[in-house]
RODO-2510 file (C-alpha; in nm, 4 decimals, decimal comma):
residues 67
     n   res          X          Y          Z
     1     m    10,4296    10,2511     8,0718
     2     a    10,5866    10,5917     8,0260
     3     h    10,4553    10,8246     7,7603
     4     i    10,4534    11,1983     7,7055
     5     n    10,2524    11,4383     7,4942
     6     v    10,4621    11,6620     7,2724
     7     d    10,3316    12,0009     7,1624
     8     e    10,4130    12,1239     6,8130
     9     s    10,5889    12,4289     6,9535
    10     e    10,8010    12,2235     7,1979
    11     p    11,1561    12,1385     7,0890
    12     l    11,2269    11,7681     7,0430
    13     e    11,5300    11,7788     7,2738
    14     k    11,3167    11,9078     7,5587
    15     a    11,0590    11,6313     7,5036
    16     i    11,3322    11,3661     7,5033
    17     k    11,4735    11,5090     7,8259
    18     r    11,1264    11,4936     7,9870
    19     f    11,0844    11,1342     7,8685
    20     k    11,4227    11,0307     8,0103
    21     r    11,3348    11,1891     8,3455
    22     m    11,0038    11,0035     8,3535
    23     v    11,1678    10,6702     8,2677
    24     e    11,4276    10,7236     8,5397
    25     k    11,1606    10,8164     8,7945
    26     e    10,9553    10,5051     8,7194
    27     g    11,2659    10,2835     8,7445
    28     i    11,2199    10,1171     8,4066
    29     i    11,5919    10,0996     8,3227
    30     r    11,6807     9,9692     8,6698
    31     e    11,4121     9,7007     8,6410
    32     y    11,5348     9,6004     8,2955
    33     k    11,8932     9,5626     8,4146
    34     k    11,7767     9,3601     8,7148
    35     r    11,5817     9,1175     8,4930
    36     e    11,8354     9,1004     8,2129
    37     y    11,9750     8,7677     8,3374
    38     y    11,8120     8,4926     8,5399
    39     e    11,9081     8,4948     8,9044
    40     k    11,8525     8,1904     9,1240
    41     p    11,6164     8,2445     9,4182
    42     s    11,8941     8,1549     9,6628
    43     t    12,1193     8,4206     9,5080
    44     v    11,8438     8,6805     9,5354
    45     l    11,7922     8,5907     9,9024
    46     n    12,1664     8,6082     9,9741
    47     r    12,1936     8,9482     9,8068
    48     k    11,8986     9,0855    10,0037
    49     n    12,0369     8,9528    10,3329
    50     k    12,3768     9,1040    10,2570
    51     a    12,2191     9,4412    10,1838
    52     l    12,0181     9,4237    10,5064
    53     r    12,3311     9,3441    10,7095
    54     r    12,5159     9,6369    10,5474
    55     k    12,2251     9,8677    10,6246
    56     l    12,2078     9,7598    10,9886
    57     l    12,5853     9,7905    11,0276
    58     k    12,5762    10,1404    10,8825
    59     k    12,2905    10,2331    11,1145
    60     t    12,4749    10,1085    11,4236
    61     r    12,7929    10,2938    11,3226
    62     r    12,5966    10,6133    11,2744
    63     g    12,4280    10,5665    11,6134
    64     r    12,7606    10,5315    11,7936
    65     s    12,9018    10,8507    11,6476
    66     e    12,6119    11,0557    11,7853
    67     y    12,7023    10,9778    12,1458
***
């Protein structure tokens, strides 16, 4: 849970900016969007496997260019 303490002398805009940064850092918005709709377990597995394949492919391409 993200929360901030606001001083009386601190401008509200600055406090809001700090809060947004904290929410982004903790990944709350990303997590919300991920859980917004139900996703079948098989779909989740397929998406993770696809991402892993893309990552490995990118890694092998990068490795070839170094030689």
